[in-house]
N, C-alpha and C positions, 0 to 999 in steps of 0.2 A: 408310364403314362400318368400315373397318379400325381407325380411331382409337377407336371406342366402347369396346372392351374395355380399351384402355390408359387411357382417361379413367376408366372405372369402377374399374379396379385402383388408379389414383392416388388416387381419392376414398376408396376403401375403406382404403387405407393410412393415411389421416389420422384415421380413426375409432378411438378407443381400444378395445382388446380387453377392458378391464375398465370397467364402467360404475359411476358413483357410486351409492352406496346407504347409507342410514342409518336407524336406528330407535332410539328411546329408550322406556323403559318408565316407568311411574309410580313415584313414591317415596311410601311410606306416611306421610302427614302431612296436617294440616288446612291449607288455603290460608292464607298468612300474614295476620296481622291487619293492618288498614289496607286490605287489598284487600276484606275482607268487607263493609265499609260500601258499597262501590261495587256489589257483587253483591246483597247482601241488602236494602238499603234500598228498600222498595217494589217490589222485583223489577223494576227498570227495565230495559227493553230498550235504553235509550239508552247505558247504561254497560256496557262490556265489560271483563273482567279477563283479562289474559294468564295462561295456565296455565304456571307455572314449576317445578312440583314433578316434575321428571323425573330419573331415576336413570341418567345417561349412563355411569356406571362399572360398571353391572351386567353380569353375564355374559350376560344376554339382550339387552343394548343393543349396538349396533355402529355405527361410522362408517367406511366404507371408500372408497378411491379418491378422496380429496379432500374428502369431506363432513366438516364440523366442527360441533361443538356449542358454543354460547356463550349464556349468560344465557337459557336456556329456548328457544332457537331452533336450528334446523338450517340451516347455511349451505351453499348450492349452489356447487360448484366450476366447473361447465361449463354453457354455454347448451344448451338442449334441451327436449324434452318429458318431463315427469316425472309419475309416478304419486305423488300425495300422499295420505296417509290418516291418520285419527285415530279412536280409540275412547275414549270416556269413560264411566265409571260414575258417575252423578250421584245426589245425595241431596237429597230434598225433606223438610224438617222440618216441624214443626207451628207454626212462627213465621209466622202469617198476617199480611199487611201491615196497618198501621194498628191493630194490637192486636186486630183482630176475630177471633172464633173461628168465623166462618162458613166451613165447609168447601166451600161451593158456589162460592167465588171461584176463578177459574182464573188461571193465569199463563202467560206465554210464556217458553220457555227457548230460548236461541240458543247453538249450538255452531258455531264458525266457524274457518276457517284463513285466515291472512293472509300476505302477503309484504311485506317492507320492503327497499328498496334505497336507498343513499345518493344515487343520481341523482334519485330522486323525493321523498325525504325525508319520506315518510309511509307508513302501512300501507295496503295495498289488499286488500280481501276477495277471496279466490279461490273459496271454496266455503263453504256453510253448511247447517245443519240446524236448523229451527225446529219446536218441538213445543209444543202447548198441554197443560198439566197442571192438574188440580184440586189445590187445597191439601188435604193430608190433615187428618183431624179432629184435635182437640186432643191426643189421646193417641198418635198414630201418626206415622210417617215412612215414606217408601218410597224405593226405589232403582230407577232406570231407566237405560237406556243410550242413547247417541247415537253414530252412526258416520258418518264422511265418507270417501269414496274417489273420486278423480277424476283426470283427466289435465289438466295445465296446462303452458303454455310458460313457462320460467323463464330468467333471465339469470344469468351468473356473478356471485356476490356476493349474490344474493337471500337474505334471511333468512326462513325459514318458521316461523310460530308458530301456536299454538292459543289461542283466546279463548272465554270463556263469558260469558253474562249471564242474569239472571233466576233464578239458583239458586246455592246454595252447593255447592262441590265439595269433597269429602273425598278427597284424593289417595290412590290405591290402586295396588297393584302391577299390577292388571289393566288399567290405562289405558296407552295407548301412542300414539305418532305417528311417522311416518316418511316417507321419500321414496325414489324410485329412478328413475334415468334409463331410459326405455324405448327 
């Protein structure tokens, strides 16, 4: 029994006093051409496009205690349980698939967060939000939002990204994604 406090104090001394945290906000721009064809063509759920329009240099963005930003992804510095989150403001235009002007057609919109690690060499979906939306009529477009917020176990070096499918994204400053060690 006398050893328990010593073991506990030894373990506590190995835990960093500052925990990794990072957040990036959206950059106002339309998603790059070339990506649009994967998102817009028939509103396919099979093709996802990685959201890369993040403003990591903004005064509202931050990467602290080892978190790094590279090519639209936040890179995790330490193993542990992280809270990952993403908010996107999405726009559905009047470009109904196959040239039809039937506003009764619906589409599925997927907003997901993925991790990539060189050890596994492919993206793994961590969390997603799927919504069914009706196409707007020929003269209208509408904006809606999607949010993800969950806890996941991550390894050092994991790269966290945000992807969408089934809709065009017009990058805005109110979009954001981030992570923090809990």
